[in-house]
C-alpha positions as a Python dict, from the first residue, in 0.01 Angstrom:
ca = {
    (1, 'M'): (0, 0, 0),
    (2, 'K'): (142, 363, -110),
    (3, 'S'): (79, 653, 118),
    (4, 'C'): (161, 1034, 15),
    (5, 'W'): (362, 1172, 236),
    (6, 'P'): (113, 1449, 392),
    (7, 'V'): (342, 1748, 366),
    (8, 'R'): (557, 1739, 62),
    (9, 'G'): (430, 1457, -174),
    (10, 'Y'): (731, 1203, -110),
    (11, 'D'): (553, 874, -226),
    (12, 'T'): (634, 578, 25),
    (13, 'D'): (482, 301, 184),
    (14, 'L'): (208, 349, 429),
    (15, 'E'): (454, 84, 696),
    (16, 'R'): (764, 323, 644),
    (17, 'V'): (542, 637, 719),
    (18, 'I'): (357, 447, 1023),
    (19, 'E'): (728, 373, 1160),
    (20, 'L'): (857, 708, 1095),
    (21, 'V'): (524, 838, 1256),
    (22, 'S'): (628, 604, 1567),
    (23, 'M'): (969, 764, 1562),
    (24, 'T'): (879, 1106, 1576),
    (25, 'R'): (540, 1134, 1754),
    (26, 'E'): (680, 1235, 2076),
    (27, 'R'): (814, 1550, 1925),
    (28, 'V'): (493, 1661, 1704),
    (29, 'N'): (184, 1824, 1828),
    (30, 'F'): (28, 1911, 1544),
    (31, 'I'): (60, 1750, 1217),
    (32, 'H'): (201, 2112, 1043),
    (33, 'E'): (506, 2011, 1261),
    (34, 'L'): (573, 1672, 1116),
    (35, 'W'): (781, 1763, 813),
    (36, 'D'): (1013, 1989, 1090),
    (37, 'Q'): (1080, 1707, 1262),
    (38, 'T'): (1167, 1480, 956),
    (39, 'D'): (1230, 1640, 677),
    (40, 'F'): (1607, 1514, 679),
    (41, 'F'): (1478, 1106, 650),
    (42, 'F'): (1361, 1219, 307),
    (43, 'E'): (1604, 1493, 204),
    (44, 'A'): (2020, 1470, 294),
    (45, 'P'): (2187, 1731, 422),
    (46, 'S'): (2279, 2030, 182),
    (47, 'S'): (2390, 2261, 493),
    (48, 'Y'): (2497, 2181, 813),
    (49, 'D'): (2419, 2360, 1142),
    (50, 'K'): (2696, 2617, 1179),
    (51, 'A'): (2657, 2601, 1579),
    (52, 'A'): (2650, 2236, 1562),
    (53, 'V'): (2962, 2200, 1356),
    (54, 'K'): (3159, 2460, 1566),
    (55, 'K'): (3094, 2296, 1887),
    (56, 'R'): (3070, 1926, 1787),
    (57, 'W'): (3312, 1869, 1496),
    (58, 'K'): (3674, 1875, 1561),
    (59, 'E'): (3966, 1823, 1400),
    (60, 'G'): (4009, 1470, 1454),
    (61, 'S'): (3606, 1419, 1375),
    (62, 'P'): (3688, 1341, 1028),
    (63, 'A'): (3943, 1043, 1009),
    (64, 'V'): (3629, 879, 1315),
    (65, 'I'): (3385, 915, 1101),
    (66, 'R'): (3609, 720, 825),
    (67, 'E'): (3636, 454, 1022),
    (68, 'L'): (3283, 460, 1180),
    (69, 'R'): (3156, 425, 790),
    (70, 'A'): (3363, 122, 762),
    (71, 'V'): (3208, 0, 1050),
    (72, 'L'): (2867, 37, 933),
    (73, 'E'): (2959, -55, 582),
    (74, 'K'): (2999, -440, 744),
    (75, 'A'): (2730, -413, 974),
    (76, 'E'): (2512, -724, 927),
    (77, 'P'): (2196, -668, 952),
    (78, 'F'): (2140, -274, 906),
    (79, 'T'): (1900, -276, 1151),
    (80, 'S'): (1888, -12, 1450),
    (81, 'E'): (1983, -273, 1704),
    (82, 'E'): (2250, -427, 1546),
    (83, 'T'): (2427, -119, 1419),
    (84, 'E'): (2381, 9, 1787),
    (85, 'K'): (2543, -268, 1924),
    (86, 'V'): (2845, -272, 1656),
    (87, 'V'): (2925, 100, 1676),
    (88, 'K'): (2922, 83, 2093),
    (89, 'A'): (3143, -217, 2089),
    (90, 'W'): (3333, -39, 1786),
    (91, 'I'): (3366, 318, 2022),
    (92, 'E'): (3429, 72, 2331),
    (93, 'E'): (3746, -91, 2193),
    (94, 'K'): (3879, 231, 2035),
    (95, 'D'): (3861, 389, 2388),
    (96, 'Y'): (3666, 689, 2209),
    (97, 'G'): (3422, 932, 2391),
    (98, 'M'): (3094, 783, 2304),
    (99, 'G'): (2913, 1193, 2249),
    (100, 'A'): (3206, 1285, 2022),
    (101, 'V'): (3148, 1008, 1793),
    (102, 'M'): (2765, 1050, 1832),
    (103, 'N'): (2765, 1408, 1816),
    (104, 'A'): (2980, 1373, 1455),
    (105, 'F'): (2787, 1113, 1330),
    (106, 'R'): (2443, 1294, 1405),
    (107, 'L'): (2594, 1601, 1224),
    (108, 'V'): (2681, 1399, 871),
    (109, 'I'): (2344, 1224, 865),
    (110, 'V'): (2098, 1470, 973),
    (111, 'G'): (2231, 1795, 939),
    (112, 'G'): (2249, 1910, 1263),
    (113, 'L'): (2214, 1766, 1638),
    (114, 'R'): (1805, 1670, 1613),
    (115, 'G'): (1593, 1370, 1552),
    (116, 'P'): (1496, 1074, 1727),
    (117, 'H'): (1750, 761, 1796),
    (118, 'L'): (2044, 806, 1565),
    (119, 'F'): (2029, 423, 1480),
    (120, 'D'): (1634, 420, 1419),
    (121, 'I'): (1707, 698, 1197),
    (122, 'I'): (1988, 521, 1008),
    (123, 'A'): (1824, 176, 1008),
    (124, 'W'): (1533, 389, 812),
    (125, 'L'): (1728, 523, 569),
    (126, 'G'): (1906, 219, 481),
    (127, 'R'): (2298, 132, 434),
    (128, 'E'): (2355, 269, 112),
    (129, 'E'): (2171, 625, 197),
    (130, 'T'): (2348, 607, 531),
    (131, 'L'): (2688, 582, 376),
    (132, 'E'): (2627, 801, 85),
    (133, 'R'): (2541, 1097, 343),
    (134, 'I'): (2872, 1018, 569),
    (135, 'D'): (3070, 1071, 242),
    (136, 'R'): (2914, 1406, 172),
    (137, 'G'): (2908, 1561, 522),
    (138, 'L'): (3286, 1432, 512),
    (139, 'E'): (3360, 1607, 200),
    (140, 'K'): (3173, 1903, 298),
    (141, 'L'): (3296, 1929, 686),
    (142, 'A'): (3655, 1759, 670),
}
C-alpha cells in the first residue's frame, strides 16, 4: 500500500510512514509540525548547522567518521539494534568518547543535532543512503 507524505508529497510505503511517525510522535503536537521533525529522512543535508559544527565537529572528527563508515559498511543486518551494538562496541574498543563520535555522526546524517534515536534514523534510511550521507558530510565538513 502506498501513501503520499502529507506535507511534501513524498511517495513512500504506508508501513514506512507509520514507522516514521512512531519515531517522531513525541516531538510533534500538530500535523503541520511533522515536516520540521522528519525532513531529514527524505532530504539529505545540503548544509550543516553552523553552531553544531563549531561545537561538535573537532579536528579528529573526519578520521573517526571515516572509521565509523567502515564499521557500518560491514554491519549485518543493518538494523537499529545491530548497528547500535556494533558501533558502541567499536567506540569502546577504540576508547573514543561516545558523545564525540555520536554528535559528529548525527551531524553528517541529519545536518544538525536533532531527531530521534540515531540508529533508528539510519535503519530507516538504509545502508546505502547512510554511507552516502557520511561521504557527503565528510566532503563538506572535512
